[in-house]
VOPAGU-2260 file (C-alpha; in pm, 1 decimal, decimal comma):
REM VOPAGU-2260
SITE   aa  ch    i         X         Y         Z
SITE  MET   A    0    -129,2   -2017,2   10824,7
SITE  ARG   A    1    -288,3   -2258,4   11122,7
SITE  ASP   A    2      -7,6   -2410,0   11290,2
SITE  PRO   A    3     328,9   -2323,5   11155,3
SITE  GLU   A    4     479,5   -2630,1   11351,8
SITE  VAL   A    5     254,2   -2829,3   11136,9
SITE  VAL   A    6     315,3   -2661,7   10765,5
SITE  LEU   A    7     729,9   -2685,2   10859,6
SITE  GLU   A    8     636,5   -3062,3   10919,3
SITE  LEU   A    9     474,5   -3090,0   10596,2
SITE  LEU   A   10     714,8   -2844,8   10373,7
SITE  SER   A   11    1006,1   -3083,4   10591,3
SITE  GLN   A   12     815,5   -3403,1   10405,1
SITE  ILE   A   13     787,0   -3293,9   10104,5
SITE  HIS   A   14    1117,8   -3144,8   10025,8
SITE  GLU   A   15    1245,5   -3538,3   10230,0
SITE  ALA   A   16    1057,2   -3669,5    9901,5
SITE  ALA   A   17    1208,8   -3504,5    9677,8
SITE  GLU   A   18    1501,9   -3533,6    9741,7
SITE  ARG   A   19    1487,7   -3900,5    9743,5
SITE  ILE   A   20    1339,9   -3868,9    9399,6
SITE  ARG   A   21    1650,6   -3691,4    9307,8
SITE  GLN   A   22    1943,4   -3927,2    9459,1
SITE  ARG   A   23    1723,5   -4234,0    9276,2
SITE  ALA   A   24    1713,5   -4059,4    8946,2
SITE  GLU   A   25    2062,3   -4017,9    8943,9
SITE  THR   A   26    2202,4   -4294,6    8763,8
SITE  ILE   A   27    1866,8   -4252,9    8541,2
SITE  LEU   A   28    1967,6   -4114,5    8211,8
SITE  THR   A   29    1617,3   -4181,7    8007,6
SITE  PRO   A   30    1297,0   -4259,7    8099,8
SITE  GLU   A   31    1381,9   -4619,9    7952,4
SITE  ASP   A   32    1638,6   -4657,0    8200,8
SITE  TYR   A   33    1382,0   -4687,3    8432,8
SITE  VAL   A   34    1196,3   -4999,8    8221,9
SITE  ASN   A   35    1502,4   -5189,1    8071,9
SITE  SER   A   36    1613,7   -5338,7    8469,1
SITE  ASP   A   37    1443,8   -5474,6    8731,9
SITE  GLU   A   38    1709,9   -5198,5    8928,6
SITE  GLY   A   39    1550,1   -4944,2    8714,7
SITE  LEU   A   40    1150,8   -5055,3    8749,7
SITE  LEU   A   41    1231,8   -4979,9    9153,8
SITE  ARG   A   42    1343,4   -4673,2    9082,3
SITE  LEU   A   43    1054,6   -4606,1    8838,3
SITE  ASP   A   44     790,2   -4754,1    9208,2
SITE  ALA   A   45     990,8   -4574,4    9426,6
SITE  THR   A   46     979,6   -4255,7    9252,4
SITE  GLY   A   47     582,0   -4311,4    9163,4
SITE  MET   A   48     559,3   -4380,6    9555,4
SITE  MET   A   49     747,6   -4020,1    9658,4
SITE  ILE   A   50     529,1   -3875,4    9370,6
SITE  ILE   A   51     217,2   -3948,2    9545,9
SITE  VAL   A   52     380,5   -3866,7    9906,4
SITE  ILE   A   53     428,1   -3533,0    9792,0
SITE  GLY   A   54      38,8   -3460,9    9616,7
SITE  GLU   A   55     -76,3   -3611,7    9910,5
SITE  TYR   A   56     157,2   -3305,0   10159,5
SITE  LEU   A   57      32,1   -3061,4    9906,6
SITE  LYS   A   58    -321,5   -3175,1    9985,8
SITE  LYS   A   59    -306,3   -3120,1   10344,3
SITE  LEU   A   60     -30,7   -2797,6   10318,8
SITE  ASP   A   61    -333,1   -2649,2   10108,7
SITE  LYS   A   62    -524,5   -2687,3   10405,4
SITE  GLN   A   63    -332,8   -2469,0   10616,7
SITE  VAL   A   64    -230,3   -2223,9   10431,5
SITE  SER   A   65    -374,5   -1949,4   10231,2
SITE  PRO   A   66    -406,0   -1956,3    9908,9
SITE  GLU   A   67    -150,0   -1641,2    9861,3
SITE  PHE   A   68     136,8   -1876,2    9996,7
SITE  PHE   A   69      92,0   -2086,8    9697,6
SITE  GLU   A   70     103,3   -1764,2    9435,6
SITE  GLU   A   71     420,2   -1704,2    9566,3
SITE  TYR   A   72     599,1   -1954,0    9323,2
SITE  PRO   A   73     446,6   -1916,8    9040,5
SITE  LYS   A   74     638,7   -2173,1    8815,1
SITE  VAL   A   75     553,4   -2465,5    9085,8
SITE  ASP   A   76     221,5   -2587,2    8915,6
SITE  TRP   A   77      91,1   -2714,2    9231,5
SITE  LYS   A   78    -222,2   -2823,4    9042,9
SITE  GLY   A   79     -71,2   -3027,2    8861,9
SITE  ALA   A   80     139,8   -3223,3    9150,8
SITE  LYS   A   81    -158,2   -3250,0    9330,3
SITE  GLY   A   82    -292,9   -3405,6    9038,8
SITE  MET   A   83     -22,2   -3665,0    8948,8
SITE  ARG   A   84     -56,0   -3804,9    9311,5
SITE  ASP   A   85    -429,9   -3863,5    9215,3
SITE  ILE   A   86    -363,8   -4026,3    8844,3
SITE  LEU   A   87     -77,7   -4226,3    9071,6
SITE  SER   A   88    -266,4   -4377,3    9323,5
SITE  HIS   A   89    -602,4   -4459,5    9119,3
SITE  GLU   A   90    -462,4   -4548,1    8820,5
SITE  TYR   A   91    -118,6   -4679,5    8838,6
SITE  PHE   A   92     -10,2   -4857,8    8603,2
SITE  LEU   A   93     -85,3   -4569,1    8425,2
SITE  LEU   A   94     231,3   -4429,0    8454,2
SITE  GLU   A   95     431,0   -4348,8    8171,4
SITE  LYS   A   96     823,5   -4336,7    8253,7
SITE  ARG   A   97     876,9   -4023,0    8028,1
SITE  ILE   A   98     659,3   -3820,6    8259,1
SITE  ILE   A   99     775,2   -3950,2    8562,0
SITE  PHE   A  100    1137,5   -3905,6    8397,8
SITE  ASP   A  101    1035,0   -3519,9    8339,9
SITE  VAL   A  102     913,3   -3481,6    8683,9
SITE  ALA   A  103    1215,1   -3670,4    8854,9
SITE  LYS   A  104    1484,2   -3448,7    8621,0
SITE  LYS   A  105    1333,2   -3119,7    8707,6
C-alpha cells in the first residue's frame, strides 16, 4: 500500500458515490422508470455519472494497492466496474437502462 490516507480517501469517495446511487434508485422500480419521465432521466444521468466516478476511483485505487487487495473480495466484479466507467465515459448514449437498473439495485 503506497499511501494509506490516499487509499482511505478513495474508498470514502467510492462509498459516497455508491450511497448516492442507492438513494437515487429508491424510487426506481423498473428499468423503464428511468426513461418514462424527466425525473427518471435525471436519475439515470446522475446514476451514470456516479458509476463513472466509482470506476475512476477504482482505477486510482488500483495504483495504490497490491492485487491481493482486490482478491480479498472475489464476489466484486472489479474489472467490470472499471470497464463500465470506460463505456459510460466514451459511449454514454449506448447506456442501457436495464444495466444501470441492475447496478443501482445490486
